[in-house]
C-alpha positions in Angstrom: 130.3 -9.7 -11.9 128.7 -12.9 -13.0 126.3 -13.2 -15.9 123.1 -13.4 -13.7 124.0 -10.2 -11.9 124.5 -8.4 -15.2 121.2 -9.7 -16.6 119.3 -8.6 -13.5 120.8 -5.1 -13.6 120.0 -4.8 -17.3 116.4 -5.9 -16.8 115.9 -3.5 -13.8 117.3 -0.5 -15.6 115.1 -1.3 -18.7 111.9 -1.5 -16.6 112.8 1.6 -14.7 113.0 3.7 -17.8 110.1 2.1 -19.8 106.7 3.5 -19.5 103.3 2.3 -20.5 101.9 3.1 -24.0 100.1 6.5 -24.0 96.6 6.3 -25.5 93.5 8.5 -25.9 90.5 7.7 -23.6 88.4 6.5 -26.6 91.0 3.7 -27.2 90.9 2.3 -23.7 88.5 -0.5 -24.5 91.0 -1.9 -27.0 93.5 -2.1 -24.1 91.4 -3.9 -21.5 93.5 -5.6 -18.8 96.6 -3.9 -20.2 99.0 -1.4 -18.5 98.7 1.9 -20.3 98.6 5.7 -19.8 95.2 7.1 -20.7 94.8 10.8 -21.5 91.7 12.9 -22.0 89.7 15.9 -20.8 88.5 15.7 -17.2 84.7 16.1 -17.4 83.4 15.5 -13.9 84.5 14.6 -10.4 82.3 12.3 -8.3 82.6 11.2 -4.7 81.7 7.5 -4.2 82.1 6.2 -0.6 85.7 6.6 0.2 86.9 7.1 -3.4 86.8 9.9 -5.9 85.9 9.1 -9.5 87.4 11.3 -12.2 85.3 11.0 -15.4 87.2 11.5 -18.6 85.8 12.7 -21.9 82.2 12.7 -20.8 80.2 12.6 -17.6 79.0 9.4 -16.0 77.5 7.2 -17.5 78.8 8.5 -20.8 82.5 8.9 -20.0 85.1 7.0 -21.9 86.8 5.9 -18.7 87.0 6.9 -15.1 90.0 7.1 -12.8 89.3 5.7 -9.3 91.3 7.5 -6.6 91.3 6.3 -3.0 90.8 8.8 -0.2 94.5 8.9 0.8 95.7 9.8 -2.7 92.6 12.1 -3.2 93.7 14.2 -0.2 97.2 14.7 -1.6 95.9 15.5 -5.1 93.3 18.0 -3.7 96.1 19.8 -1.9 98.5 19.7 -5.0 95.8 20.8 -7.4 94.0 23.2 -5.0 90.8 21.2 -5.3 89.4 18.9 -8.0 86.9 21.3 -9.4 89.8 23.5 -10.6 91.0 20.7 -12.9 87.7 20.1 -14.8 88.2 20.8 -18.5 91.9 20.2 -18.3 93.8 17.3 -19.9 94.5 14.6 -17.4 96.6 11.4 -17.8 96.6 8.3 -15.6 98.7 5.2 -15.7 97.4 1.8 -14.7 95.6 -1.3 -15.8 92.3 -0.7 -17.7 89.6 -2.7 -16.1 85.9 -3.1 -16.6 83.9 -2.6 -13.4 80.1 -2.8 -13.4 80.2 -2.1 -17.2 82.4 1.0 -16.8 86.0 1.2 -17.8 88.3 2.4 -15.1 91.9 2.7 -13.9 92.4 2.3 -10.2 95.2 4.5 -9.1 97.7 3.1 -6.5 100.1 6.0 -6.3 100.0 9.8 -6.6 102.7 9.6 -9.3 100.3 7.6 -11.5 98.2 10.7 -12.4 99.0 14.1 -13.8 97.4 17.2 -15.2 98.9 18.2 -18.6 99.3 22.0 -18.8 
């Protein structure tokens, strides 16, 4: 193998096994525009248009952060978790880029694997 191939394989294997830093929801503002895993207590579930908003460590507008879940992912998660209301009060973690949208911190989920309930 040539050097370029070895370098590419090394980089790919490193990125496959690395994961974003895990932080508490109250630390999210310090990680604006960064890829992280945010964890906290699920406080409320809101339906907004096609999306579901999961408020963490406080109900809107006082939550530390919200996880925005599109309808396709929401349907899969509802089935997996037997409904969203069953998850309120549990610890939830989501991975993604922390963004500020209309004055609210949020992570927009792109895949079902980006969110989990910690039991």
